[in-house]
C-alpha positions in Angstrom: 22.5 0.6 0.6 23.4 1.4 4.2 21.3 3.9 6.0 24.3 6.1 6.4 24.3 6.6 2.7 20.7 7.6 2.8 21.6 10.2 5.4 24.2 11.7 3.2 27.4 10.3 4.7 27.9 8.7 1.3 26.1 9.4 -2.0 24.9 12.8 -0.8 23.4 13.3 -4.2 20.8 10.8 -3.4 19.5 13.1 -0.7 19.7 16.2 -2.9 18.0 14.7 -5.9 14.3 13.8 -5.9 12.8 10.4 -6.8 9.2 10.7 -7.9 6.9 7.9 -7.0 3.7 7.9 -9.0 1.7 5.7 -6.6 -1.7 4.6 -7.9 -3.7 2.3 -5.7 -7.1 1.3 -6.8 -9.5 -0.7 -4.6 -12.6 -2.3 -6.0 -15.3 -4.5 -4.4 -16.8 -6.8 -7.1 -19.0 -9.9 -7.2 -17.3 -11.0 -10.4 -13.7 -12.0 -11.2 -13.2 -9.1 -13.5 -12.6 -5.8 -11.9 -13.0 -2.1 -12.9 -10.1 0.2 -12.2 -10.7 3.9 -11.5 -7.7 6.2 -11.9 -7.7 9.8 -10.6 -7.0 12.7 -13.0 -3.6 13.1 -11.3 -1.3 10.1 -11.5 -0.5 9.2 -8.0 -4.0 9.0 -6.6 -5.0 6.2 -4.4 -8.6 5.3 -5.4 -11.0 2.7 -3.9 -14.4 2.2 -5.5 -17.4 -0.1 -5.2 -19.0 -1.6 -8.2 -22.8 -1.8 -8.6 -23.2 -5.3 -7.1 -21.1 -4.4 -4.1 -23.3 -1.3 -3.6 -26.4 -3.5 -4.0 -25.1 -5.7 -1.1 -24.4 -2.5 0.9 -20.7 -3.0 1.4 -19.4 0.5 2.0 -16.1 2.3 2.5 -15.5 4.7 5.4 -12.8 7.0 6.6 -13.8 6.9 10.3 -15.2 3.4 10.7 -18.8 4.7 11.1 -21.7 5.0 8.8 -21.5 8.8 9.0 -18.8 9.1 6.4 -19.4 6.3 3.9 -18.6 6.4 0.2 -18.3 4.3 -2.9 -15.0 5.9 -3.7 -12.0 7.1 -1.7 -8.8 8.8 -2.9 -5.5 9.9 -1.5 -3.4 12.9 -2.3 -0.6 12.3 -4.8 2.9 11.6 -3.5 6.1 12.8 -5.1 9.6 13.7 -4.0 10.1 10.7 -1.8 13.6 9.7 -0.5 14.7 6.4 1.0 13.7 6.0 4.7 13.5 2.9 6.9 10.8 0.9 8.6 11.5 2.2 12.1 10.9 5.8 11.0 7.3 5.1 10.1 4.7 6.3 12.6 2.3 3.3 12.4 0.4 4.4 15.6 -0.3 7.8 14.1 -1.2 6.4 10.7 -3.8 4.1 12.4 -5.4 7.1 14.1 -5.7 9.1 10.9 -8.8 9.2 8.7 -7.6 8.7 5.1 -4.3 10.3 4.3 -1.6 10.6 7.0 1.0 13.2 6.2 4.2 12.7 8.2 5.9 16.0 9.0 9.3 14.5 9.0 9.4 11.9 6.1 7.7 11.3 2.8 5.8 8.0 2.3 2.3 7.0 1.3 0.0 6.2 4.2 -3.8 5.8 4.1 -6.2 4.4 6.6 -9.8 3.3 5.7 -12.5 0.9 6.8 -14.8 -1.6 5.1 -18.2 -2.0 6.6 -20.9 -4.5 5.9 -24.0 -2.4 6.0 -26.1 -5.1 4.3 -27.9 -8.2 5.4 -25.7 -10.8 3.8 -22.5 -12.5 5.0 -19.7 -12.5 2.4 -16.1 -13.6 1.9 -13.8 -11.0 0.4 -10.5 -11.6 -1.5 -8.0 -8.7 -2.1 -4.7 -8.3 -3.9 -2.2 -5.6 -4.9 -1.0 -5.6 -8.5 1.8 -3.5 -10.0 0.9 -1.7 -13.3 4.0 0.4 -14.1 7.6 0.6 -12.9 10.3 3.0 -14.0 14.0 3.1 -13.0 13.7 -0.1 -11.0 11.8 1.6 -8.2 10.1 -1.7 -7.4 13.5 -3.1 -6.2 13.4 -1.0 -3.1 9.7 -0.4 -2.5 8.2 -1.8 0.7 4.4 -2.2 1.1 2.9 -2.7 4.5 -0.7 -3.8 5.0 -2.1 -3.2 8.4 -5.3 -5.3 8.8 -7.0 -4.8 12.1 -3.7 -3.9 13.7 -1.7 -6.8 12.2 1.2 -5.6 10.1 2.5 -7.6 7.0 5.4 -6.2 4.9 6.0 -7.1 1.3 9.0 -6.5 -0.9 10.6 -7.6 -4.2 13.2 -10.3 -3.6 16.7 -8.8 -3.0 19.0 -9.4 -6.0 22.2 -7.5 -5.3 24.3 -8.0 -2.2 27.3 -5.7 -2.3 30.5 -6.7 -0.4 29.8 -3.9 2.1 26.2 -5.0 2.8 26.0 -5.7 6.5 22.4 -7.1 6.4 19.2 -5.7 7.7 19.0 -4.5 11.4 17.8 -7.1 13.8 14.7 -5.0 14.8 13.3 -4.9 11.2 10.4 -7.2 10.6 10.4 -10.2 8.4 9.1 -9.5 4.9 7.3 -11.6 2.3 8.5 -11.5 -1.3 6.2 -10.3 -4.0 4.2 -13.2 -5.5 5.3 -12.4 -9.1 6.7 -9.5 -11.1 3.2 -8.0 -11.3 1.4 -9.2 -8.2 2.5 -8.0 -4.7 0.3 -10.1 -2.5 -3.1 -11.8 -2.1 -5.2 -11.8 1.0 -8.7 -12.9 2.2 -11.1 -12.4 5.0 -14.2 -14.6 5.5 -17.5 -14.5 7.2 -17.8 -10.7 6.8 -21.2 -10.4 8.6 -23.7 -7.6 8.6 -22.5 -4.7 10.8 -18.9 -6.1 10.7 -16.1 -3.5 10.3 -12.5 -4.1 9.1 -9.8 -1.5 9.4 -7.0 -1.3 6.8 -3.9 0.9 6.5 -1.7 0.8 3.5 1.9 2.2 3.8 4.5 2.4 1.0 8.1 3.7 1.2 11.6 3.3 -0.2 13.6 1.2 2.2 17.0 2.7 2.6 18.6 -0.5 4.0 17.7 -2.4 0.8 20.9 -3.6 -0.9 19.4 -2.9 -4.3 19.0 0.8 -3.5 21.3 3.0 -5.7 21.3 6.2 -7.6 19.7 4.4 -10.5 16.3 4.7 -8.8 16.4 8.5 -9.0 13.5 9.7 -11.0 11.8 6.4 -10.6 8.1 5.7 -10.7 5.9 3.0 -9.2 2.2 2.4 -9.9 -0.1 -0.2 -8.5 -3.7 -0.8 -7.6 -5.5 -2.7 -4.8 -8.6 -4.7 -5.5 -11.2 -6.0 -3.1 -13.4 -8.7 -4.6 -16.5 -10.3 -3.1 -16.1 -14.1 -3.5 -19.1 -15.3 -5.4 -18.5 -18.8 -4.1 -18.1 -17.7 -0.5 -20.7 -17.2 2.2 -24.2 -16.3 1.2 
């Protein structure tokens, strides 16, 4: 769909009607391959938690990158009523300056910034991935997920399927994206040699991309749920 349609030049009902995104992101640090997922009481929470082994190794989560505000669990505010926007409307600089949730006064999208700190005495390798758990009304067709790892932005999307005759392509200034790995797995990442006192910064951003050719009124009332896992690699650095 062209951005002009998102703005209401065409399909004004898409602006008037609300699409609800139930976004659940769960982050877990674990020494084993199996993970434990923690869901908030309200569907739409973004939860990150540490298991007992990660706590034992003194891997901690922080909202401000210091040891003053550490936790074994972090959670976002729920998001609902999101309408399609586009990448260039997202305030990545302000998101990166936030502690936890960033609420854009102009547009609705999920944005959350946090840190992982090695407060222990061991060097570890950590794998992470995002997995989709529930989709309704094809919301995943137009979802974009950006991961900002220490300032480097990577954007992921489901492979485009529909190319209408009037589709003029994406703007030249939009970034390249990586297709979801599978129907259920968005991406996998890894960082190694996470040494004692090391700090890594992450921001997770999710939005409905208005330029996506698969965007249509069929996504109205849609829902998208996913979780994010961080796993300490038991075969990695010791």
